[in-house]
C-alpha positions as CSV (number, residue, x, y, z in Angstrom):
1,M,111.7,77.8,45.1
2,Q,109.7,78.1,47.3
3,R,110.6,80.0,50.7
4,T,109.3,78.1,53.8
5,P,107.8,80.0,56.4
6,W,110.5,80.0,58.5
7,L,112.9,81.0,56.1
8,R,110.5,84.2,55.1
9,I,110.9,85.3,59.1
10,V,114.6,84.9,58.8
11,A,114.4,87.0,55.6
12,A,112.0,89.6,56.6
13,G,114.7,90.0,60.2
14,L,117.6,90.4,57.2
15,L,115.7,93.5,56.5
16,V,116.8,95.0,59.4
17,G,119.8,95.7,58.4
18,A,119.4,97.7,55.1
19,I,116.8,100.1,56.9
20,G,120.0,103.0,57.0
21,L,120.4,106.5,54.2
22,A,123.5,107.7,54.0
23,G,124.7,111.7,54.7
24,S,122.1,113.6,57.5
25,E,118.7,111.8,56.3
26,A,119.8,108.5,58.5
27,R,121.3,110.5,61.2
28,S,118.3,112.4,60.8
29,E,116.5,109.2,62.4
30,I,118.3,109.0,66.1
31,P,116.0,110.8,68.7
32,D,116.7,113.8,69.7
33,A,117.1,112.1,73.0
34,L,120.1,110.5,72.2
35,Y,121.8,113.3,71.6
36,R,120.2,115.1,74.8
37,A,121.6,111.6,76.9
38,L,125.3,112.0,75.8
39,G,125.0,116.3,75.9
40,L,126.0,116.3,72.0
41,S,125.0,118.8,69.5
42,R,123.2,116.8,66.4
43,D,126.2,117.9,64.4
44,A,128.3,116.0,65.9
45,S,131.0,114.4,63.9
46,P,130.6,110.4,64.3
47,A,133.8,110.2,65.9
48,Q,132.3,112.2,68.9
49,L,128.7,110.2,68.3
50,Y,130.6,107.2,68.8
51,D,133.0,107.9,71.5
52,A,130.3,108.6,73.5
53,L,128.0,106.1,73.2
54,V,131.0,103.5,73.8
55,Q,131.7,105.8,76.8
56,R,128.3,105.0,78.5
57,Y,127.7,101.5,76.5
58,R,130.6,100.6,78.4
59,D,129.9,101.4,81.9
60,P,129.2,99.4,85.1
61,A,127.2,102.6,86.7
62,Q,125.1,102.3,83.3
63,G,124.8,98.6,82.7
64,A,127.4,97.1,81.6
65,G,128.3,93.7,83.4
66,K,128.1,91.6,85.8
67,G,125.1,94.3,87.4
68,K,124.7,95.1,91.0
69,F,124.9,91.2,91.8
70,A,127.9,90.2,90.5
71,D,129.3,89.1,93.8
72,L,126.5,85.9,93.7
73,W,127.2,84.2,90.6
74,E,130.1,83.3,88.5
75,P,130.6,83.4,84.1
76,I,130.1,79.3,82.4
77,A,132.0,78.7,78.8
78,I,129.0,79.7,77.1
79,S,129.3,83.0,78.8
80,R,131.6,84.7,77.0
81,Y,130.1,84.7,73.5
82,F,127.2,86.0,75.4
83,D,128.5,88.6,77.0
84,P,132.2,88.9,75.0
85,A,132.9,92.4,76.2
86,S,133.4,90.8,79.9
87,F,134.1,87.6,79.3
88,Y,135.5,86.5,76.6
89,R,139.0,85.5,76.3
90,P,141.6,84.2,73.5
91,P,142.4,80.6,72.9
92,G,146.0,79.5,74.1
93,S,145.7,77.3,72.0
94,V,146.5,79.1,68.6
95,D,150.2,80.8,69.7
96,L,151.3,82.4,66.0
97,V,150.9,85.9,64.5
98,A,148.7,85.5,61.2
99,K,148.6,88.2,58.7
100,R,144.7,89.4,57.1
101,E,144.6,86.6,54.4
102,D,145.6,83.8,56.8
103,C,142.2,83.9,58.8
104,V,140.7,82.7,55.3
105,T,142.8,80.6,54.6
106,C,143.0,78.4,57.8
107,H,139.5,78.8,58.3
108,E,138.7,77.3,55.4
109,Q,140.5,73.9,56.6
110,V,139.6,73.9,59.7
111,N,135.1,75.6,59.7
112,P,134.4,75.9,56.4
113,G,131.3,76.7,56.7
114,W,132.1,80.1,58.2
115,V,134.5,81.1,55.2
116,H,131.3,80.2,52.8
117,S,128.7,82.2,55.0
118,W,131.5,85.4,54.6
119,Q,132.3,84.7,50.7
120,K,128.5,85.4,49.9
121,S,128.2,87.7,52.1
122,A,127.4,91.3,51.2
123,H,131.0,92.1,53.8
124,G,132.9,89.0,51.7
125,N,132.6,91.1,48.3
126,L,131.3,94.6,48.3
127,Q,132.5,95.2,45.1
128,S,129.3,93.4,43.8
129,L,127.1,95.8,45.5
130,R,129.1,99.0,44.5
131,A,128.8,97.1,40.9
132,L,125.0,97.4,40.9
133,P,122.4,99.6,38.6
134,A,121.0,102.0,39.4
135,G,117.9,100.3,38.7
136,D,118.5,97.9,41.1
137,R,116.1,97.3,44.7
138,R,119.6,97.0,46.1
139,A,121.2,99.6,44.5
140,Y,120.3,101.9,48.1
141,K,122.8,99.1,50.1
142,K,125.6,102.2,48.3
143,G,124.4,104.7,50.4
144,I,125.4,102.6,53.3
145,I,128.5,101.8,52.3
146,A,129.1,105.1,51.5
147,E,127.7,106.5,55.1
148,V,130.5,103.5,56.6
149,E,133.1,104.9,54.8
150,A,132.0,108.1,56.2
151,N,132.0,106.9,59.2
152,L,135.9,105.5,59.5
153,R,137.4,108.3,57.6
154,S,136.0,110.6,60.6
155,M,137.4,107.9,63.3
156,G,140.8,107.5,61.4
157,L,140.1,104.3,60.4
158,L,140.2,104.6,57.1
159,P,142.5,107.0,54.8
160,A,140.3,109.5,53.0
161,D,141.5,108.3,49.5
162,R,140.7,105.1,49.8
163,N,137.2,102.9,49.2
164,L,136.4,99.6,51.4
165,E,137.0,96.7,49.5
166,Q,135.8,93.6,51.8
167,V,135.1,93.7,55.7
168,S,137.1,90.3,56.4
169,C,137.9,88.9,59.4
170,I,140.3,90.5,61.1
171,D,138.8,94.2,60.9
172,C,135.8,92.6,63.1
173,H,138.1,90.0,65.2
174,V,140.6,92.2,65.8
175,G,140.5,95.4,64.6
176,V,139.7,98.1,61.6
177,G,142.3,98.0,58.9
178,R,144.7,96.2,60.8
179,T,146.9,93.9,58.5
180,E,148.1,91.1,60.9
181,A,147.2,89.9,65.0
182,N,148.4,87.8,67.3
183,H,145.9,85.4,67.3
184,K,146.7,84.2,71.7
185,T,146.5,87.8,72.9
186,D,144.5,89.8,70.2
187,L,141.8,87.9,69.1
188,R,138.2,89.0,70.7
189,M,134.5,88.4,70.2
190,P,132.7,91.2,68.4
191,D,130.2,93.4,70.5
192,A,127.8,96.1,69.6
193,A,130.2,98.3,69.7
194,T,132.3,96.6,67.4
195,C,129.7,97.0,65.2
196,G,128.8,100.2,66.0
197,Q,132.1,101.6,64.4
198,C,130.9,100.6,60.9
199,H,126.9,101.0,61.0
200,L,127.2,103.9,63.9
201,Q,123.7,105.6,62.5
202,Q,121.7,101.3,64.0
203,F,124.3,101.3,67.5
204,A,123.2,104.4,67.8
205,E,119.1,103.8,67.0
206,R,119.3,100.7,68.9
207,E,121.1,102.8,72.1
208,S,118.7,105.4,71.7
209,E,116.0,103.1,73.4
210,R,117.5,103.6,76.9
211,D,116.6,107.7,76.4
212,T,113.1,106.8,74.4
213,L,111.7,105.1,77.1
214,T,111.3,107.0,80.5
215,W,107.9,105.5,82.3
216,P,105.7,108.1,83.5
217,Q,104.8,106.4,87.1
218,G,108.3,104.7,87.3
219,Q,106.2,101.3,85.8
220,W,109.9,100.2,85.2
221,P,112.9,101.2,85.2
222,P,114.3,104.2,83.0
223,G,115.4,102.7,79.5
224,R,113.5,98.9,79.9
225,P,112.0,97.2,79.0
226,S,114.7,97.5,76.0
227,H,116.8,95.5,73.8
228,A,119.3,98.3,75.0
229,L,119.3,97.3,77.9
230,S,118.5,93.4,78.4
231,Y,121.3,92.2,79.6
232,R,121.1,94.6,82.8
233,A,117.6,93.2,83.6
234,N,118.8,89.6,83.2
235,V,121.7,90.0,85.7
236,E,120.0,91.9,88.1
237,T,117.0,89.5,88.8
238,A,117.5,87.4,91.7
239,I,117.0,84.1,91.7
240,W,118.9,84.4,88.2
241,A,122.2,85.6,90.0
242,A,121.2,83.4,93.2
243,M,120.8,80.1,91.0
244,Q,123.4,77.4,91.6
245,E,122.4,75.9,88.1
246,R,124.0,77.9,85.9
247,E,123.4,76.2,82.6
248,V,119.6,76.6,83.4
249,A,120.4,80.7,84.4
250,E,122.5,81.5,81.8
251,G,119.3,80.4,78.9
252,C,117.4,82.9,79.9
253,T,120.1,84.8,78.6
254,Q,120.3,83.5,75.6
255,C,117.7,86.3,74.9
256,H,119.4,89.0,76.7
257,T,122.0,89.7,75.0
258,T,121.0,91.9,72.5
259,Q,122.2,94.8,74.7
260,N,126.0,93.2,74.5
261,T,125.8,92.2,70.7
262,C,124.5,92.3,66.9
263,N,123.7,88.8,66.3
264,Q,120.9,87.6,68.3
265,C,119.1,89.5,65.7
266,H,121.8,89.1,62.9
267,T,123.3,86.1,60.5
268,R,122.5,83.3,63.6
269,H,118.5,82.1,62.0
270,E,116.6,83.0,64.6
271,V,115.9,86.9,64.3
272,C,112.7,87.7,66.3
273,A,110.8,84.1,66.8
274,N,114.1,83.0,68.9
275,C,113.0,85.0,71.6
276,H,109.9,86.4,71.7
277,N,107.6,83.2,72.0
278,G,106.9,80.5,74.8
279,V,105.0,80.8,78.0
280,D,105.4,84.6,78.9
281,H,105.3,86.5,75.8
282,N,104.5,84.5,72.7
283,E,104.3,86.9,69.7
284,Y,105.6,84.4,67.4
285,E,103.0,82.6,67.6
286,N,100.6,85.2,68.0
287,Y,101.4,86.9,64.7
288,L,101.1,83.1,63.0
289,L,97.7,82.5,63.6
290,S,96.5,85.8,63.7
291,R,95.3,86.9,60.4
292,H,98.1,89.1,59.7
293,G,100.6,86.0,59.8
294,I,98.4,83.6,57.8
295,L,98.4,86.5,54.4
296,Y,101.9,87.1,55.3
297,K,101.9,82.9,55.4
298,A,99.9,82.6,51.6
299,N,102.1,85.1,50.0
300,A,105.4,86.1,51.3
301,H,106.9,83.7,48.2
302,H,106.1,86.8,45.9
303,W,107.8,89.4,47.3
304,D,110.7,91.0,46.6
305,W,113.0,90.6,50.0
306,N,115.9,93.2,48.9
307,V,114.3,95.5,48.7
308,R,114.7,98.2,51.6
309,L,112.2,97.9,54.9
310,A,111.3,101.4,54.2
311,D,110.1,100.8,50.5
312,A,108.7,97.1,50.8
313,Y,104.8,98.1,50.7
314,A,105.7,99.9,47.7
315,H,107.1,96.9,46.3
316,G,104.9,95.1,46.5
317,Q,104.7,93.4,50.3
318,K,100.9,93.8,51.1
319,F,100.9,92.4,55.3
320,P,102.9,93.2,58.2
321,T,105.8,91.6,59.1
322,C,107.1,92.0,62.8
323,Q,109.8,94.4,61.2
324,T,107.0,96.7,59.2
325,C,105.6,97.3,62.7
326,H,107.9,97.5,65.2
327,M,110.8,98.9,63.5
328,E,108.3,101.9,62.3
329,F,108.1,104.7,64.0
330,E,106.6,108.3,62.5
331,G,106.9,107.0,59.1
332,K,110.7,106.3,59.8
333,Y,112.0,103.0,60.3
334,S,114.5,102.9,63.0
335,H,116.5,100.2,65.6
336,N,115.3,101.8,68.7
337,M,111.8,99.6,69.0
338,V,110.5,101.1,72.1
339,Q,109.2,104.3,70.5
340,K,105.7,103.1,71.0
341,V,106.0,100.6,74.0
342,R,103.0,101.1,75.9
343,W,102.1,98.0,78.1
344,G,105.7,97.0,78.0
345,F,106.6,93.3,78.9
346,A,104.2,92.9,82.6
347,P,100.5,94.7,82.0
348,M,100.1,95.6,85.4
349,K,97.5,97.7,87.3
350,S,99.9,101.0,87.4
351,I,99.8,100.6,83.8
352,A,96.5,100.1,83.1
353,D,95.3,102.4,85.5
354,N,97.1,105.5,84.2
355,L,95.9,104.7,80.1
356,G,95.3,108.4,80.4
357,H,97.9,110.0,80.7
358,P,99.6,112.3,77.5
359,W,102.3,110.2,77.5
360,F,100.2,106.8,76.9
361,E,98.3,108.8,74.6
362,Q,101.2,110.1,72.7
363,R,102.4,106.5,71.6
364,K,98.9,105.1,71.4
365,E,98.4,107.7,68.9
366,S,101.9,106.2,67.1
367,W,100.7,103.2,66.9
368,L,97.2,104.3,64.9
369,R,99.6,105.6,62.5
370,T,101.6,102.8,61.6
371,C,97.9,100.7,61.5
372,G,96.2,103.9,59.4
373,Q,98.8,102.4,56.7
374,C,96.6,99.8,56.2
375,H,93.5,100.5,58.3
376,S,91.5,103.0,58.6
377,R,92.0,105.5,61.7
378,S,88.6,104.2,63.1
379,F,89.0,100.2,62.9
380,A,92.6,100.9,64.7
381,S,91.5,103.1,67.3
382,A,88.0,100.3,68.0
383,W,90.6,97.7,67.9
384,F,92.5,99.5,70.6
385,D,90.3,99.9,72.5
386,M,89.7,96.2,72.7
387,I,93.9,95.8,73.9
388,D,93.4,98.5,76.1
389,K,89.9,97.2,78.0
390,G,90.6,93.5,77.7
391,T,94.3,93.6,79.1
392,T,92.4,95.4,81.9
393,A,90.1,93.3,82.0
394,G,92.7,90.0,82.9
395,I,94.4,92.7,85.0
396,G,92.0,92.8,87.4
397,L,91.5,88.8,87.1
398,V,95.1,88.8,88.7
399,E,94.6,91.6,91.3
400,E,91.2,89.4,92.6
401,A,93.6,86.7,92.6
402,R,96.8,88.6,94.3
403,A,95.0,89.5,96.7
404,V,93.3,86.0,97.9
405,M,96.8,85.0,97.9
406,T,98.3,88.2,99.6
407,K,95.8,87.2,102.8
408,R,96.7,83.8,103.2
409,Y,100.4,84.5,103.3
410,D,100.2,86.9,105.7
411,D,97.5,84.4,108.1
412,K,100.3,81.7,107.6
413,L,98.3,79.3,105.9
414,L,99.6,77.9,103.0
415,V,101.0,74.3,103.1
416,G,103.8,73.9,105.4
417,Q,104.1,77.7,105.7
418,T,105.0,77.6,109.7
419,T,107.1,74.2,109.2
420,N,108.6,73.0,106.3
421,R,108.9,76.7,103.8
422,P,112.1,77.5,103.6
423,A,113.4,81.1,102.1
424,P,114.5,81.3,98.8
425,P,118.2,81.8,97.7
426,A,119.2,85.3,98.4
427,P,118.7,88.3,97.7
428,D,115.2,86.9,96.6
429,K,112.6,87.8,99.5
430,D,110.2,84.9,100.3
431,E,106.3,86.1,99.6
432,A,103.3,84.7,97.9
433,G,103.3,83.5,94.3
434,G,107.2,84.6,93.6
435,F,109.0,84.7,90.4
436,F,111.9,82.4,92.4
437,G,108.9,79.9,92.4
438,L,109.5,79.2,88.4
439,F,113.3,78.5,88.8
440,W,113.4,77.1,92.3
441,S,112.2,74.2,95.0
442,K,112.9,73.4,98.5
443,G,110.9,71.9,101.1
444,N,107.0,73.7,100.9
445,N,108.2,76.6,99.1
446,P,106.9,77.3,96.5
447,T,103.5,75.2,96.9
448,R,101.3,74.3,93.6
449,I,99.6,77.5,94.4
450,D,102.4,79.4,93.9
451,V,103.6,78.9,91.5
452,E,99.4,78.6,90.0
453,F,99.8,82.8,90.7
454,A,103.6,83.2,89.8
455,E,101.8,81.1,86.3
456,M,99.2,83.6,86.9
457,W,101.2,86.9,86.4
458,E,103.9,86.3,85.2
459,Q,102.9,84.1,82.3
460,H,98.7,83.8,81.7
461,I,98.4,87.8,81.8
462,M,101.1,88.5,79.1
463,R,99.7,85.6,76.4
464,H,96.3,87.3,77.0
465,F,97.7,91.0,76.7
466,K,99.7,89.6,73.4
467,G,96.5,87.6,72.1
468,L,94.9,91.4,71.7
469,A,97.8,92.6,70.8
470,H,98.5,90.6,67.8
471,V,94.8,90.5,67.2
472,N,94.6,86.1,67.3
473,P,91.0,85.8,69.0
474,G,92.6,82.4,70.4
475,G,95.5,83.7,71.8
476,F,92.8,85.8,74.6
477,T,89.7,84.1,74.9
478,Y,89.4,79.9,75.3
479,S,93.1,78.8,73.3
480,E,94.5,81.2,76.2
481,G,94.8,84.1,77.7
482,W,91.3,84.7,79.9
483,S,90.5,80.7,79.9
484,K,94.1,80.6,81.2
485,L,93.5,82.9,84.0
486,I,89.8,81.9,85.1
487,R,91.4,78.6,85.3
488,S,93.7,79.5,87.4
489,L,91.8,81.9,89.9
490,A,89.4,78.9,89.8
491,R,91.7,77.1,92.1
492,I,93.5,79.8,94.2
493,R,90.0,80.2,96.0
494,D,89.3,76.8,95.8
495,E,92.5,76.4,98.1
496,D,91.9,79.0,99.9
497,T,88.8,77.5,101.0
498,R,90.4,74.5,101.5
499,L,92.4,75.5,103.5
500,R,90.5,77.9,105.9
501,E,87.9,75.6,106.4
502,R,91.0,73.3,107.5
503,A,91.8,75.5,109.7
504,A,88.8,76.4,111.1
505,M,87.4,73.0,111.7
506,L,91.4,72.4,113.5
507,A,90.5,75.2,116.0
508,R,87.4,74.1,116.9
509,V,89.4,70.7,117.4
510,Q,91.6,72.4,120.0
511,A,88.5,74.0,121.7
512,L,86.8,70.9,122.1
513,E,89.1,69.1,123.6
514,A,90.3,72.2,126.2
515,R,86.2,72.1,127.0
516,R,87.2,68.3,128.3
517,G,90.5,68.9,130.0
518,T,92.7,67.0,127.5
519,R,96.2,68.9,127.0
520,Q,98.7,67.3,124.9
521,G,101.6,65.7,125.9
522,E,99.9,65.1,129.4
523,L,97.9,61.5,128.8
524,D,100.4,58.2,128.4
525,G,99.9,54.8,129.2
526,L,96.0,54.0,128.3
527,D,95.1,57.4,128.3
528,R,96.4,58.0,125.1
529,P,94.2,55.3,123.1
530,R,91.1,56.8,124.4
531,R,92.4,60.7,124.2
532,W,93.5,59.6,120.3
533,A,89.7,57.7,120.0
534,S,88.2,60.8,120.9
535,L,90.5,63.2,119.1
536,G,89.0,60.4,116.6
537,F,85.2,60.5,117.4
538,T,85.8,64.6,117.2
539,M,87.6,64.5,113.5
540,A,84.6,62.5,112.4
541,G,81.8,64.3,114.1
542,A,82.6,67.3,112.1
543,G,83.1,66.2,108.4
544,L,79.9,64.3,109.5
545,L,78.9,67.7,109.8
546,T,80.5,69.1,107.4
547,L,79.1,66.3,104.8
548,G,75.4,66.8,106.0
549,F,75.8,70.1,105.6
550,G,77.0,69.8,102.0
551,A,73.8,67.7,101.3
552,W,71.5,70.1,103.0
553,R,72.9,72.8,100.7
554,R,72.8,70.4,97.4
555,R,68.7,69.8,98.5
556,K,68.0,74.0,99.2
557,A,69.8,74.1,95.2
């Protein structure tokens, strides 16, 4: 049966968990930067590596938990699943001591879908993988099992004379190798460190994103933007922490859980597309509408999705998926997906001005090697010139709009700025086109042009870049990107001109009144109608002058 494109994306995502190798060859794919950051040598045992990783991973000072705005917000019910290490507590409704086999027996009645999914998974039947013949394309998974067993033995969780038969509910939700547990007090919701006990290489690769992304001019905080610190980036966004509408705020969190759990990408039928879409970073849409995506949809049903990701091209895959481009680095495949990042998640002038710096050039070289798997170097280099120069041009439009908006804000010309512009929720500070304006509104804050500019710098420029980076022409020319940047800039210029002309007209009226000796508040009785009539004639006269000037200008044109 032919898979739908969505299911093919799911299948591509499932390959994420199948890129490891047993032994020292696998460990070689963990960047040296991680070992240096943890103060370990490369010959550290699995137990030493895991302990050091977990100590950093669960340290609030290094990104775990509620973040620096912790006093401003409280978790809601769903938060326990987005950050289980911080908020999950076992349900108090079931108070019993369950044995290992009881989990399956009970949940077959209560949640049969869970049990069926587990039974059909590799975790449910490791023996079926051990029995694969050497010629089977899934046989590499036997090496992964051996690596997992070596990890657990190093941690004292698996006797030397025993092999894993299955990974059961209790191993993940209580502890590896446990035979029984109290459902009311011992149950846990696994976080990434739980998965990392067995899948240490993948955990370490993902965590190494913190160590391989230090921007040379400080454009972003160290280790960001990345999957390893995605939750920290979320909870330390001021408007997110200040919002009273926590259910809406947690919609942002739903894509920022990759720091806390592995299941945002694994087994949830979402994979990359669930988060990498939409108005601020539409990678999924641009990929599907690119030549890569079109050819993928037309051919992927012929591919063998059981092949290891590193061997996919050799065994019939002809066109790239998200994983084949973004998990590859220098010929190897890893859970660290930021070692080639150059533009981050918000193209900005401080990046555009420094693209010649060796840090950016080295990362571009790594991308050229990735593209060179299928394209000539000259073609790939030409396209990267397109990406960089096209994105820089788009940033120029954003910066032009920023100058207009900043000047208008400084001159206090925004609608209601001197009368009806409440400050945003603390700790956010008021500014022209602030990010808070996409999530909060009160009085005349934000104005429509604040929102227009916020969309310009936070959304249109990102889609412009993503269209260029994913080779989707409509994504950066006419459907999205450039045309929408131009539209927003035109609206901002128009509003600036209108507000400045209005301010100038009011200044003229005030000057005329001053010359006529009329002061506001001094006239009453019969004098008041004459004052307002005088003001009306003055403003009407000014309006006629404006219309007359416009008509004269059109005749001259």
